[in-house]
Every structure is written in C-alpha cells, then in structure tokens.
N, CA, C, O and the ligand as a Tripos MOL2 file, in Angstrom:
@<TRIPOS>MOLECULE
protein
  293   291    74     0     0
PROTEIN
NO_CHARGES

@<TRIPOS>ATOM
      1 N         -75.5830 -136.0840   68.9680 N.3       1 MET1
      2 CA        -75.7990 -137.4600   68.4960 C.3       1 MET1
      3 C         -74.8310 -137.7820   67.3730 C.2       1 MET1
      4 O         -74.7800 -137.0760   66.3660 O.2       1 MET1
      5 N         -74.0700 -138.8380   67.5440 N.am      2 ALA2
      6 CA        -73.0380 -139.1740   66.5740 C.3       2 ALA2
      7 C         -73.5080 -140.3130   65.6810 C.2       2 ALA2
      8 O         -74.1690 -141.2560   66.1190 O.2       2 ALA2
      9 N         -73.1410 -140.1860   64.4170 N.am      3 PHE3
     10 CA        -73.4450 -141.2430   63.4710 C.3       3 PHE3
     11 C         -72.1480 -141.9440   63.0830 C.2       3 PHE3
     12 O         -71.0800 -141.3350   63.1450 O.2       3 PHE3
     13 N         -72.2210 -143.2070   62.6870 N.am      4 PRO4
     14 CA        -71.0000 -143.8870   62.2440 C.3       4 PRO4
     15 C         -70.4520 -143.2610   60.9740 C.2       4 PRO4
     16 O         -71.1990 -142.9000   60.0650 O.2       4 PRO4
     17 N         -69.1160 -143.1380   60.9310 N.am      5 ILE5
     18 CA        -68.4760 -142.5520   59.7480 C.3       5 ILE5
     19 C         -68.1600 -143.6660   58.7610 C.2       5 ILE5
     20 O         -67.5460 -144.6730   59.1110 O.2       5 ILE5
     21 N         -68.5820 -143.4690   57.5470 N.am      6 ARG6
     22 CA        -68.2920 -144.4410   56.4870 C.3       6 ARG6
     23 C         -67.5090 -143.7420   55.3810 C.2       6 ARG6
     24 O         -67.5200 -142.5160   55.2820 O.2       6 ARG6
     25 N         -66.8380 -144.5230   54.5630 N.am      7 VAL7
     26 CA        -66.1490 -143.9860   53.3960 C.3       7 VAL7
     27 C         -66.9560 -144.3540   52.1640 C.2       7 VAL7
     28 O         -67.2870 -145.5180   51.9370 O.2       7 VAL7
     29 N         -67.2630 -143.3380   51.3790 N.am      8 CYS8
     30 CA        -68.0940 -143.5540   50.2050 C.3       8 CYS8
     31 C         -67.3910 -144.4850   49.2210 C.2       8 CYS8
     32 O         -66.2040 -144.3230   48.9390 O.2       8 CYS8
     33 N         -68.1310 -145.4550   48.7060 N.am      9 ALA9
     34 CA        -67.5520 -146.4100   47.7670 C.3       9 ALA9
     35 C         -67.3410 -145.7900   46.3920 C.2       9 ALA9
     36 O         -66.6090 -146.3430   45.5710 O.2       9 ALA9
     37 N         -67.9730 -144.6500   46.1310 N.am     10 VAL10
     38 CA        -67.8830 -144.0340   44.8140 C.3      10 VAL10
     39 C         -66.8150 -142.9440   44.7860 C.2      10 VAL10
     40 O         -65.9260 -142.9670   43.9350 O.2      10 VAL10
     41 N         -66.9000 -141.9750   45.7290 N.am     11 CYS11
     42 CA        -65.9880 -140.8390   45.6670 C.3      11 CYS11
     43 C         -64.9510 -140.8630   46.7860 C.2      11 CYS11
     44 O         -64.1110 -139.9660   46.8600 O.2      11 CYS11
     45 N         -64.9920 -141.8750   47.6610 N.am     12 SER12
     46 CA        -64.0120 -142.0590   48.7370 C.3      12 SER12
     47 C         -64.0510 -140.9480   49.7730 C.2      12 SER12
     48 O         -63.1140 -140.8250   50.5610 O.2      12 SER12
     49 N         -65.0840 -140.1470   49.8000 N.am     13 GLU13
     50 CA        -65.2580 -139.1430   50.8410 C.3      13 GLU13
     51 C         -65.8490 -139.8080   52.0800 C.2      13 GLU13
     52 O         -66.6310 -140.7540   51.9880 O.2      13 GLU13
     53 N         -65.4490 -139.2810   53.2550 N.am     14 GLU14
     54 CA        -66.0720 -139.7650   54.4860 C.3      14 GLU14
     55 C         -67.4110 -139.0910   54.6750 C.2      14 GLU14
     56 O         -67.5740 -137.9080   54.3750 O.2      14 GLU14
     57 N         -68.3660 -139.8470   55.1730 N.am     15 PHE15
     58 CA        -69.6740 -139.2640   55.4340 C.3      15 PHE15
     59 C         -70.3020 -139.9350   56.6300 C.2      15 PHE15
     60 O         -69.9400 -141.0540   56.9940 O.2      15 PHE15
     61 N         -71.2510 -139.2420   57.2410 N.am     16 GLU16
     62 CA        -71.9690 -139.8120   58.3790 C.3      16 GLU16
     63 C         -73.1080 -140.6670   57.8690 C.2      16 GLU16
     64 O         -73.9310 -140.2210   57.0700 O.2      16 GLU16
     65 N         -73.1450 -141.9020   58.3410 N.am     17 LEU17
     66 CA        -74.2210 -142.7970   57.9300 C.3      17 LEU17
     67 C         -75.4300 -142.5520   58.8260 C.2      17 LEU17
     68 O         -75.5430 -143.1090   59.9180 O.2      17 LEU17
     69 N         -76.3170 -141.7140   58.3400 N.am     18 LYS18
     70 CA        -77.5090 -141.4240   59.1190 C.3      18 LYS18
     71 C         -78.5980 -142.4530   58.8260 C.2      18 LYS18
     72 O         -78.6940 -142.9770   57.7160 O.2      18 LYS18
     73 N         -79.4150 -142.7310   59.8410 N.am     19 PRO19
     74 CA        -80.4260 -143.7910   59.6630 C.3      19 PRO19
     75 C         -81.3980 -143.4970   58.5270 C.2      19 PRO19
     76 O         -81.8930 -144.4170   57.8770 O.2      19 PRO19
     77 N         -81.6770 -142.1980   58.2840 N.am     20 ASP20
     78 CA        -82.6700 -141.8850   57.2530 C.3      20 ASP20
     79 C         -82.0230 -141.5460   55.9200 C.2      20 ASP20
     80 O         -82.6900 -141.0500   55.0120 O.2      20 ASP20
     81 N         -80.7100 -141.8140   55.7960 N.am     21 LYS21
     82 CA        -80.0300 -141.4990   54.5380 C.3      21 LYS21
     83 C         -80.5850 -142.3660   53.4040 C.2      21 LYS21
     84 O         -80.6220 -143.5900   53.5240 O.2      21 LYS21
     85 N         -81.0060 -141.7520   52.3270 N.am     22 PRO22
     86 CA        -81.5020 -142.5520   51.2020 C.3      22 PRO22
     87 C         -80.3710 -143.2150   50.4330 C.2      22 PRO22
     88 O         -79.2240 -142.7770   50.5250 O.2      22 PRO22
     89 N         -80.6650 -144.2380   49.6960 N.am     23 GLY23
     90 CA        -79.6670 -144.8530   48.8460 C.3      23 GLY23
     91 C         -78.8330 -145.8990   49.5720 C.2      23 GLY23
     92 O         -79.2400 -146.4060   50.6170 O.2      23 GLY23
     93 N         -77.6640 -146.2230   49.0200 N.am     24 PHE24
     94 CA        -76.8220 -147.2720   49.5650 C.3      24 PHE24
     95 C         -76.1300 -146.8170   50.8350 C.2      24 PHE24
     96 O         -75.8290 -145.6340   50.9970 O.2      24 PHE24
     97 N         -75.8750 -147.7610   51.7400 N.am     25 ALA25
     98 CA        -75.2130 -147.4430   52.9990 C.3      25 ALA25
     99 C         -73.7360 -147.1610   52.7970 C.2      25 ALA25
    100 O         -73.1090 -146.5440   53.6580 O.2      25 ALA25
    101 N         -73.1620 -147.5960   51.6780 N.am     26 ASN26
    102 CA        -71.7340 -147.3560   51.4480 C.3      26 ASN26
    103 C         -71.4960 -146.2200   50.4580 C.2      26 ASN26
    104 O         -70.4230 -146.1140   49.8640 O.2      26 ASN26
    105 N         -72.5150 -145.3670   50.2890 N.am     27 ARG27
    106 CA        -72.3360 -144.2000   49.4200 C.3      27 ARG27
    107 C         -72.7290 -142.9420   50.1610 C.2      27 ARG27
    108 O         -73.6850 -142.9470   50.9370 O.2      27 ARG27
    109 N         -71.9930 -141.8560   49.9260 N.am     28 CYS28
    110 CA        -72.3050 -140.6000   50.5790 C.3      28 CYS28
    111 C         -73.6090 -140.0510   49.9880 C.2      28 CYS28
    112 O         -74.0310 -140.4790   48.9140 O.2      28 CYS28
    113 N         -74.2370 -139.1190   50.6770 N.am     29 PRO29
    114 CA        -75.5260 -138.6030   50.1940 C.3      29 PRO29
    115 C         -75.4670 -138.0890   48.7580 C.2      29 PRO29
    116 O         -76.3900 -138.3220   47.9770 O.2      29 PRO29
    117 N         -74.3910 -137.3950   48.4080 N.am     30 ALA30
    118 CA        -74.2930 -136.8360   47.0570 C.3      30 ALA30
    119 C         -74.2840 -137.9380   46.0080 C.2      30 ALA30
    120 O         -74.9710 -137.8360   44.9920 O.2      30 ALA30
    121 N         -73.5100 -138.9900   46.2510 N.am     31 CYS31
    122 CA        -73.4350 -140.0800   45.2850 C.3      31 CYS31
    123 C         -74.7380 -140.8810   45.2740 C.2      31 CYS31
    124 O         -75.1360 -141.3970   44.2290 O.2      31 CYS31
    125 N         -75.3890 -140.9880   46.3980 N.am     32 SER32
    126 CA        -76.6620 -141.6910   46.4380 C.3      32 SER32
    127 C         -77.6930 -140.9780   45.5820 C.2      32 SER32
    128 O         -78.4760 -141.6070   44.8690 O.2      32 SER32
    129 N         -77.6800 -139.6550   45.6660 N.am     33 VAL33
    130 CA        -78.6680 -138.8820   44.9110 C.3      33 VAL33
    131 C         -78.4530 -139.0330   43.4190 C.2      33 VAL33
    132 O         -79.3910 -139.3320   42.6800 O.2      33 VAL33
    133 N         -77.2100 -138.8250   42.9650 N.am     34 SER34
    134 CA        -76.9770 -138.8690   41.5260 C.3      34 SER34
    135 C         -77.1840 -140.2730   40.9800 C.2      34 SER34
    136 O         -77.6880 -140.4450   39.8700 O.2      34 SER34
    137 N         -76.7930 -141.2820   41.7650 N.am     35 GLU35
    138 CA        -76.9410 -142.6550   41.2830 C.3      35 GLU35
    139 C         -78.4050 -143.0720   41.2200 C.2      35 GLU35
    140 O         -78.8240 -143.7420   40.2770 O.2      35 GLU35
    141 N         -79.1800 -142.6750   42.2250 N.am     36 SER36
    142 CA        -80.5620 -143.1440   42.2670 C.3      36 SER36
    143 C         -81.4610 -142.2990   41.3760 C.2      36 SER36
    144 O         -82.5170 -142.7600   40.9440 O.2      36 SER36
    145 N         -81.0530 -141.0720   41.1010 N.am     37 ALA37
    146 CA        -81.9080 -140.2070   40.2960 C.3      37 ALA37
    147 C         -81.6910 -140.4480   38.8040 C.2      37 ALA37
    148 O         -82.6390 -140.3970   38.0200 O.2      37 ALA37
    149 N         -80.4520 -140.7080   38.4140 N.am     38 ASP38
    150 CA        -80.1440 -140.7600   36.9870 C.3      38 ASP38
    151 C         -80.7740 -141.9310   36.2300 C.2      38 ASP38
    152 O         -81.5280 -141.7020   35.2840 O.2      38 ASP38
    153 N         -80.4880 -143.1800   36.6170 N.am     39 PRO39
    154 CA        -80.9470 -144.2900   35.7620 C.3      39 PRO39
    155 C         -82.4580 -144.2870   35.5730 C.2      39 PRO39
    156 O         -82.9500 -144.5810   34.4830 O.2      39 PRO39
    157 N         -83.1810 -143.9620   36.6110 N.am     40 VAL40
    158 CA        -84.6420 -144.0010   36.5250 C.3      40 VAL40
    159 C         -85.1510 -142.9590   35.5450 C.2      40 VAL40
    160 O         -85.9150 -143.2720   34.6310 O.2      40 VAL40
    161 N         -84.7230 -141.7210   35.7410 N.am     41 THR41
    162 CA        -85.2440 -140.6520   34.8950 C.3      41 THR41
    163 C         -84.7430 -140.7940   33.4620 C.2      41 THR41
    164 O         -85.4890 -140.5640   32.5110 O.2      41 THR41
    165 N         -83.4680 -141.1760   33.3130 N.am     42 LYS42
    166 CA        -82.9210 -141.2370   31.9630 C.3      42 LYS42
    167 C         -83.5110 -142.4030   31.1720 C.2      42 LYS42
    168 O         -84.0350 -142.2280   30.0720 O.2      42 LYS42
    169 N         -83.4120 -143.6000   31.7600 N.am     43 ARG43
    170 CA        -83.8250 -144.7670   30.9970 C.3      43 ARG43
    171 C         -85.3440 -144.7970   30.8140 C.2      43 ARG43
    172 O         -85.8460 -145.0870   29.7280 O.2      43 ARG43
    173 N         -86.0620 -144.4940   31.8940 N.am     44 GLY44
    174 CA        -87.5040 -144.6460   31.8370 C.3      44 GLY44
    175 C         -88.1930 -143.5850   31.0080 C.2      44 GLY44
    176 O         -89.1360 -143.8850   30.2760 O.2      44 GLY44
    177 N         -87.7370 -142.3530   31.1110 N.am     45 ALA45
    178 CA        -88.5130 -141.2530   30.5540 C.3      45 ALA45
    179 C         -87.9270 -140.7110   29.2550 C.2      45 ALA45
    180 O         -88.4650 -139.7600   28.6880 O.2      45 ALA45
    181 N         -86.8360 -141.3000   28.7760 N.am     46 ASP46
    182 CA        -86.1300 -140.6670   27.6690 C.3      46 ASP46
    183 C         -86.9970 -140.5220   26.4270 C.2      46 ASP46
    184 O         -87.1700 -139.4150   25.9170 O.2      46 ASP46
    185 N         -87.5380 -141.6220   25.9420 N.am     47 ALA47
    186 CA        -88.3200 -141.5700   24.7120 C.3      47 ALA47
    187 C         -89.5760 -140.7200   24.8980 C.2      47 ALA47
    188 O         -89.9030 -139.8650   24.0740 O.2      47 ALA47
    189 N         -90.2550 -140.9780   25.9850 N.am     48 ASP48
    190 CA        -91.4670 -140.2080   26.2620 C.3      48 ASP48
    191 C         -91.1530 -138.7360   26.4170 C.2      48 ASP48
    192 O         -91.8750 -137.8680   25.9260 O.2      48 ASP48
    193 N         -90.0390 -138.4690   27.1240 N.am     49 GLU49
    194 CA        -89.6820 -137.0840   27.3890 C.3      49 GLU49
    195 C         -89.3690 -136.3610   26.0870 C.2      49 GLU49
    196 O         -89.7760 -135.2190   25.8750 O.2      49 GLU49
    197 N         -88.6310 -137.0590   25.2160 N.am     50 ARG50
    198 CA        -88.2700 -136.4270   23.9430 C.3      50 ARG50
    199 C         -89.5350 -136.1370   23.1290 C.2      50 ARG50
    200 O         -89.6570 -135.0850   22.5020 O.2      50 ARG50
    201 N         -90.4660 -137.0870   23.1510 N.am     51 LYS51
    202 CA        -91.7120 -136.9140   22.4190 C.3      51 LYS51
    203 C         -92.4990 -135.7320   22.9830 C.2      51 LYS51
    204 O         -93.0380 -134.9120   22.2400 O.2      51 LYS51
    205 N         -92.5510 -135.6640   24.3020 N.am     52 THR52
    206 CA        -93.2650 -134.5640   24.9390 C.3      52 THR52
    207 C         -92.6090 -133.2350   24.6170 C.2      52 THR52
    208 O         -93.2860 -132.2420   24.3500 O.2      52 THR52
    209 N         -91.2750 -133.2250   24.6440 N.am     53 LEU53
    210 CA        -90.5540 -131.9930   24.3340 C.3      53 LEU53
    211 C         -90.8290 -131.5620   22.9090 C.2      53 LEU53
    212 O         -91.0570 -130.3810   22.6450 O.2      53 LEU53
    213 N         -90.8080 -132.5160   21.9890 N.am     54 LYS54
    214 CA        -91.0410 -132.1990   20.5910 C.3      54 LYS54
    215 C         -92.4440 -131.6430   20.4130 C.2      54 LYS54
    216 O         -92.6480 -130.6580   19.7030 O.2      54 LYS54
    217 N         -93.4000 -132.2780   21.0570 N.am     55 GLU55
    218 CA        -94.7740 -131.7960   20.9470 C.3      55 GLU55
    219 C         -94.9120 -130.3970   21.5360 C.2      55 GLU55
    220 O         -95.6190 -129.5470   20.9930 O.2      55 GLU55
    221 N         -94.2320 -130.1740   22.6450 N.am     56 ALA56
    222 CA        -94.2870 -128.8470   23.2760 C.3      56 ALA56
    223 C         -93.6540 -127.8150   22.3650 C.2      56 ALA56
    224 O         -94.1650 -126.7020   22.2330 O.2      56 ALA56
    225 N         -92.5340 -128.1780   21.7300 N.am     57 ASN57
    226 CA        -91.8730 -127.2440   20.8230 C.3      57 ASN57
    227 C         -92.7540 -126.9620   19.6080 C.2      57 ASN57
    228 O         -92.8780 -125.8150   19.1790 O.2      57 ASN57
    229 N         -93.3560 -127.9960   19.0650 N.am     58 ASP58
    230 CA        -94.2360 -127.8150   17.9170 C.3      58 ASP58
    231 C         -95.3930 -126.8950   18.2750 C.2      58 ASP58
    232 O         -95.7520 -125.9960   17.5150 O.2      58 ASP58
    233 N         -95.9660 -127.1380   19.4460 N.am     59 ALA59
    234 CA        -97.1020 -126.3320   19.8750 C.3      59 ALA59
    235 C         -96.6890 -124.8870   20.0630 C.2      59 ALA59
    236 O         -97.4200 -123.9620   19.7080 O.2      59 ALA59
    237 N         -95.4780 -124.7040   20.6390 N.am     60 ARG60
    238 CA        -95.0130 -123.3440   20.8780 C.3      60 ARG60
    239 C         -94.7520 -122.6430   19.5500 C.2      60 ARG60
    240 O         -95.0800 -121.4680   19.3820 O.2      60 ARG60
    241 N         -94.1570 -123.3760   18.6070 N.am     61 ARG61
    242 CA        -93.8600 -122.7860   17.3060 C.3      61 ARG61
    243 C         -95.1660 -122.3900   16.6060 C.2      61 ARG61
    244 O         -95.2840 -121.3140   16.0190 O.2      61 ARG61
    245 N         -96.1240 -123.2890   16.6930 N.am     62 GLN62
    246 CA        -97.4250 -123.0210   16.0750 C.3      62 GLN62
    247 C         -98.0710 -121.7760   16.6970 C.2      62 GLN62
    248 O         -98.6350 -120.9360   15.9950 O.2      62 GLN62
    249 N         -97.9770 -121.6800   18.0110 N.am     63 ALA63
    250 CA        -98.5730 -120.5490   18.7120 C.3      63 ALA63
    251 C         -97.8860 -119.2430   18.3150 C.2      63 ALA63
    252 O         -98.5370 -118.2170   18.1180 O.2      63 ALA63
    253 N         -96.5530 -119.3020   18.2010 N.am     64 MET64
    254 CA        -95.8010 -118.1110   17.7970 C.3      64 MET64
    255 C         -96.2060 -117.6880   16.3920 C.2      64 MET64
    256 O         -96.3840 -116.5030   16.1100 O.2      64 MET64
    257 N         -96.3480 -118.6810   15.5140 N.am     65 ARG65
    258 CA        -96.7070 -118.3910   14.1270 C.3      65 ARG65
    259 C         -98.0830 -117.7190   14.0860 C.2      65 ARG65
    260 O         -98.2880 -116.7060   13.4180 O.2      65 ARG65
    261 N         -99.0000 -118.3150   14.8160 N.am     66 ASP66
    262 CA       -100.3480 -117.7360   14.8730 C.3      66 ASP66
    263 C        -100.2870 -116.3040   15.3680 C.2      66 ASP66
    264 O        -100.9420 -115.4110   14.8290 O.2      66 ASP66
    265 N         -99.4930 -116.1040   16.3980 N.am     67 LEU67
    266 CA        -99.3920 -114.7850   17.0090 C.3      67 LEU67
    267 C         -98.8380 -113.7760   16.0060 C.2      67 LEU67
    268 O         -99.3500 -112.6630   15.8860 O.2      67 LEU67
    269 N         -97.7770 -114.1790   15.2800 N.am     68 LEU68
    270 CA        -97.1460 -113.2740   14.3340 C.3      68 LEU68
    271 C         -98.1020 -112.9170   13.1990 C.2      68 LEU68
    272 O         -98.2490 -111.7530   12.8260 O.2      68 LEU68
    273 N         -98.7480 -113.9520   12.6610 N.am     69 TYR69
    274 CA        -99.6410 -113.6960   11.5420 C.3      69 TYR69
    275 C        -100.8080 -112.8190   11.9830 C.2      69 TYR69
    276 O        -101.2580 -111.9270   11.2630 O.2      69 TYR69
    277 N        -101.2780 -113.1070   13.1950 N.am     70 ARG70
    278 CA       -102.4300 -112.3560   13.6670 C.3      70 ARG70
    279 C        -102.0630 -110.8860   13.8630 C.2      70 ARG70
    280 O        -102.8750 -109.9950   13.6140 O.2      70 ARG70
    281 N        -100.8230 -110.6430   14.3170 N.am     71 LYS71
    282 CA       -100.4030 -109.2670   14.5730 C.3      71 LYS71
    283 C        -100.2590 -108.5030   13.2560 C.2      71 LYS71
    284 O        -100.5570 -107.3110   13.1860 O.2      71 LYS71
    285 N         -99.7900 -109.2140   12.1960 N.am     72 ASP72
    286 CA        -99.5760 -108.5620   10.9170 C.3      72 ASP72
    287 C        -100.8800 -108.2010   10.2380 C.2      72 ASP72
    288 O        -100.9950 -107.1300    9.6440 O.2      72 ASP72
    289 N        -101.8510 -109.0700   10.3180 N.am     73 SER73
    290 CA       -103.0560 -108.8630    9.5430 C.3      73 SER73
    291 C        -104.0490 -107.9110   10.1960 C.2      73 SER73
    292 O        -105.1140 -107.6510    9.6360 O.2      73 SER73
    293 ZN        -69.6300 -140.1490   47.3800 Zn       74 ZN74
@<TRIPOS>BOND
     1     1     2 1
     2     2     3 1
     3     3     4 2
     4     3     5 am
     5     5     6 1
     6     6     7 1
     7     7     8 2
     8     7     9 am
     9     9    10 1
    10    10    11 1
    11    11    12 2
    12    11    13 am
    13    13    14 1
    14    14    15 1
    15    15    16 2
    16    15    17 am
    17    17    18 1
    18    18    19 1
    19    19    20 2
    20    19    21 am
    21    21    22 1
    22    22    23 1
    23    23    24 2
    24    23    25 am
    25    25    26 1
    26    26    27 1
    27    27    28 2
    28    27    29 am
    29    29    30 1
    30    30    31 1
    31    31    32 2
    32    31    33 am
    33    33    34 1
    34    34    35 1
    35    35    36 2
    36    35    37 am
    37    37    38 1
    38    38    39 1
    39    39    40 2
    40    39    41 am
    41    41    42 1
    42    42    43 1
    43    43    44 2
    44    43    45 am
    45    45    46 1
    46    46    47 1
    47    47    48 2
    48    47    49 am
    49    49    50 1
    50    50    51 1
    51    51    52 2
    52    51    53 am
    53    53    54 1
    54    54    55 1
    55    55    56 2
    56    55    57 am
    57    57    58 1
    58    58    59 1
    59    59    60 2
    60    59    61 am
    61    61    62 1
    62    62    63 1
    63    63    64 2
    64    63    65 am
    65    65    66 1
    66    66    67 1
    67    67    68 2
    68    67    69 am
    69    69    70 1
    70    70    71 1
    71    71    72 2
    72    71    73 am
    73    73    74 1
    74    74    75 1
    75    75    76 2
    76    75    77 am
    77    77    78 1
    78    78    79 1
    79    79    80 2
    80    79    81 am
    81    81    82 1
    82    82    83 1
    83    83    84 2
    84    83    85 am
    85    85    86 1
    86    86    87 1
    87    87    88 2
    88    87    89 am
    89    89    90 1
    90    90    91 1
    91    91    92 2
    92    91    93 am
    93    93    94 1
    94    94    95 1
    95    95    96 2
    96    95    97 am
    97    97    98 1
    98    98    99 1
    99    99   100 2
   100    99   101 am
   101   101   102 1
   102   102   103 1
   103   103   104 2
   104   103   105 am
   105   105   106 1
   106   106   107 1
   107   107   108 2
   108   107   109 am
   109   109   110 1
   110   110   111 1
   111   111   112 2
   112   111   113 am
   113   113   114 1
   114   114   115 1
   115   115   116 2
   116   115   117 am
   117   117   118 1
   118   118   119 1
   119   119   120 2
   120   119   121 am
   121   121   122 1
   122   122   123 1
   123   123   124 2
   124   123   125 am
   125   125   126 1
   126   126   127 1
   127   127   128 2
   128   127   129 am
   129   129   130 1
   130   130   131 1
   131   131   132 2
   132   131   133 am
   133   133   134 1
   134   134   135 1
   135   135   136 2
   136   135   137 am
   137   137   138 1
   138   138   139 1
   139   139   140 2
   140   139   141 am
   141   141   142 1
   142   142   143 1
   143   143   144 2
   144   143   145 am
   145   145   146 1
   146   146   147 1
   147   147   148 2
   148   147   149 am
   149   149   150 1
   150   150   151 1
   151   151   152 2
   152   151   153 am
   153   153   154 1
   154   154   155 1
   155   155   156 2
   156   155   157 am
   157   157   158 1
   158   158   159 1
   159   159   160 2
   160   159   161 am
   161   161   162 1
   162   162   163 1
   163   163   164 2
   164   163   165 am
   165   165   166 1
   166   166   167 1
   167   167   168 2
   168   167   169 am
   169   169   170 1
   170   170   171 1
   171   171   172 2
   172   171   173 am
   173   173   174 1
   174   174   175 1
   175   175   176 2
   176   175   177 am
   177   177   178 1
   178   178   179 1
   179   179   180 2
   180   179   181 am
   181   181   182 1
   182   182   183 1
   183   183   184 2
   184   183   185 am
   185   185   186 1
   186   186   187 1
   187   187   188 2
   188   187   189 am
   189   189   190 1
   190   190   191 1
   191   191   192 2
   192   191   193 am
   193   193   194 1
   194   194   195 1
   195   195   196 2
   196   195   197 am
   197   197   198 1
   198   198   199 1
   199   199   200 2
   200   199   201 am
   201   201   202 1
   202   202   203 1
   203   203   204 2
   204   203   205 am
   205   205   206 1
   206   206   207 1
   207   207   208 2
   208   207   209 am
   209   209   210 1
   210   210   211 1
   211   211   212 2
   212   211   213 am
   213   213   214 1
   214   214   215 1
   215   215   216 2
   216   215   217 am
   217   217   218 1
   218   218   219 1
   219   219   220 2
   220   219   221 am
   221   221   222 1
   222   222   223 1
   223   223   224 2
   224   223   225 am
   225   225   226 1
   226   226   227 1
   227   227   228 2
   228   227   229 am
   229   229   230 1
   230   230   231 1
   231   231   232 2
   232   231   233 am
   233   233   234 1
   234   234   235 1
   235   235   236 2
   236   235   237 am
   237   237   238 1
   238   238   239 1
   239   239   240 2
   240   239   241 am
   241   241   242 1
   242   242   243 1
   243   243   244 2
   244   243   245 am
   245   245   246 1
   246   246   247 1
   247   247   248 2
   248   247   249 am
   249   249   250 1
   250   250   251 1
   251   251   252 2
   252   251   253 am
   253   253   254 1
   254   254   255 1
   255   255   256 2
   256   255   257 am
   257   257   258 1
   258   258   259 1
   259   259   260 2
   260   259   261 am
   261   261   262 1
   262   262   263 1
   263   263   264 2
   264   263   265 am
   265   265   266 1
   266   266   267 1
   267   267   268 2
   268   267   269 am
   269   269   270 1
   270   270   271 1
   271   271   272 2
   272   271   273 am
   273   273   274 1
   274   274   275 1
   275   275   276 2
   276   275   277 am
   277   277   278 1
   278   278   279 1
   279   279   280 2
   280   279   281 am
   281   281   282 1
   282   282   283 1
   283   283   284 2
   284   283   285 am
   285   285   286 1
   286   286   287 1
   287   287   288 2
   288   287   289 am
   289   289   290 1
   290   290   291 1
   291   291   292 2
@<TRIPOS>SUBSTRUCTURE
     1 MET1         2 RESIDUE 1 A MET
     2 ALA2         6 RESIDUE 1 A ALA
     3 PHE3        10 RESIDUE 1 A PHE
     4 PRO4        14 RESIDUE 1 A PRO
     5 ILE5        18 RESIDUE 1 A ILE
     6 ARG6        22 RESIDUE 1 A ARG
     7 VAL7        26 RESIDUE 1 A VAL
     8 CYS8        30 RESIDUE 1 A CYS
     9 ALA9        34 RESIDUE 1 A ALA
    10 VAL10       38 RESIDUE 1 A VAL
    11 CYS11       42 RESIDUE 1 A CYS
    12 SER12       46 RESIDUE 1 A SER
    13 GLU13       50 RESIDUE 1 A GLU
    14 GLU14       54 RESIDUE 1 A GLU
    15 PHE15       58 RESIDUE 1 A PHE
    16 GLU16       62 RESIDUE 1 A GLU
    17 LEU17       66 RESIDUE 1 A LEU
    18 LYS18       70 RESIDUE 1 A LYS
    19 PRO19       74 RESIDUE 1 A PRO
    20 ASP20       78 RESIDUE 1 A ASP
    21 LYS21       82 RESIDUE 1 A LYS
    22 PRO22       86 RESIDUE 1 A PRO
    23 GLY23       90 RESIDUE 1 A GLY
    24 PHE24       94 RESIDUE 1 A PHE
    25 ALA25       98 RESIDUE 1 A ALA
    26 ASN26      102 RESIDUE 1 A ASN
    27 ARG27      106 RESIDUE 1 A ARG
    28 CYS28      110 RESIDUE 1 A CYS
    29 PRO29      114 RESIDUE 1 A PRO
    30 ALA30      118 RESIDUE 1 A ALA
    31 CYS31      122 RESIDUE 1 A CYS
    32 SER32      126 RESIDUE 1 A SER
    33 VAL33      130 RESIDUE 1 A VAL
    34 SER34      134 RESIDUE 1 A SER
    35 GLU35      138 RESIDUE 1 A GLU
    36 SER36      142 RESIDUE 1 A SER
    37 ALA37      146 RESIDUE 1 A ALA
    38 ASP38      150 RESIDUE 1 A ASP
    39 PRO39      154 RESIDUE 1 A PRO
    40 VAL40      158 RESIDUE 1 A VAL
    41 THR41      162 RESIDUE 1 A THR
    42 LYS42      166 RESIDUE 1 A LYS
    43 ARG43      170 RESIDUE 1 A ARG
    44 GLY44      174 RESIDUE 1 A GLY
    45 ALA45      178 RESIDUE 1 A ALA
    46 ASP46      182 RESIDUE 1 A ASP
    47 ALA47      186 RESIDUE 1 A ALA
    48 ASP48      190 RESIDUE 1 A ASP
    49 GLU49      194 RESIDUE 1 A GLU
    50 ARG50      198 RESIDUE 1 A ARG
    51 LYS51      202 RESIDUE 1 A LYS
    52 THR52      206 RESIDUE 1 A THR
    53 LEU53      210 RESIDUE 1 A LEU
    54 LYS54      214 RESIDUE 1 A LYS
    55 GLU55      218 RESIDUE 1 A GLU
    56 ALA56      222 RESIDUE 1 A ALA
    57 ASN57      226 RESIDUE 1 A ASN
    58 ASP58      230 RESIDUE 1 A ASP
    59 ALA59      234 RESIDUE 1 A ALA
    60 ARG60      238 RESIDUE 1 A ARG
    61 ARG61      242 RESIDUE 1 A ARG
    62 GLN62      246 RESIDUE 1 A GLN
    63 ALA63      250 RESIDUE 1 A ALA
    64 MET64      254 RESIDUE 1 A MET
    65 ARG65      258 RESIDUE 1 A ARG
    66 ASP66      262 RESIDUE 1 A ASP
    67 LEU67      266 RESIDUE 1 A LEU
    68 LEU68      270 RESIDUE 1 A LEU
    69 TYR69      274 RESIDUE 1 A TYR
    70 ARG70      278 RESIDUE 1 A ARG
    71 LYS71      282 RESIDUE 1 A LYS
    72 ASP72      286 RESIDUE 1 A ASP
    73 SER73      290 RESIDUE 1 A SER
    74 ZN74       293 GROUP 0 **** ****
C-alpha cells in the first residue's frame, strides 16, 4: 500500500503522508511530534511544573535531613 509522498515544510525531508499521521499534513512525523508536544507542555505546565518540582525537591531534602538526623541519634 503506497502513501503519497510529501516534503516536510519544516525540515524539507520527504515523508509518506499516512492517513493516521498526527499533526500537520505538510510536516513529517518527527516535526509533527516536536511541534505539537512542545508548546502545550512548555507553555501550559511551566509554572505549575516548576512549583511541583520545587515542592518535590523540598520534600526530598526534608526527608534526607530527617533520615540523616535519625541515623545519627
Ligand atoms: Zn520534518
């Protein structure tokens, strides 16, 4: 089964335009993935993600401290 060959608008690579290919029809699968994955995760989750990371780090640091003190005493 042959698919139409398209040239990616981003990286100029030829790719097969499959019916179930996600993303834009004029972008190869690799460019579709990076383009569709980045803006959503970066813009939407950045502040929340940083806050979650900070809280996780604080919790881990606290746990380590507890562990160290408990081992010493
Ligand atoms: Zn591409």
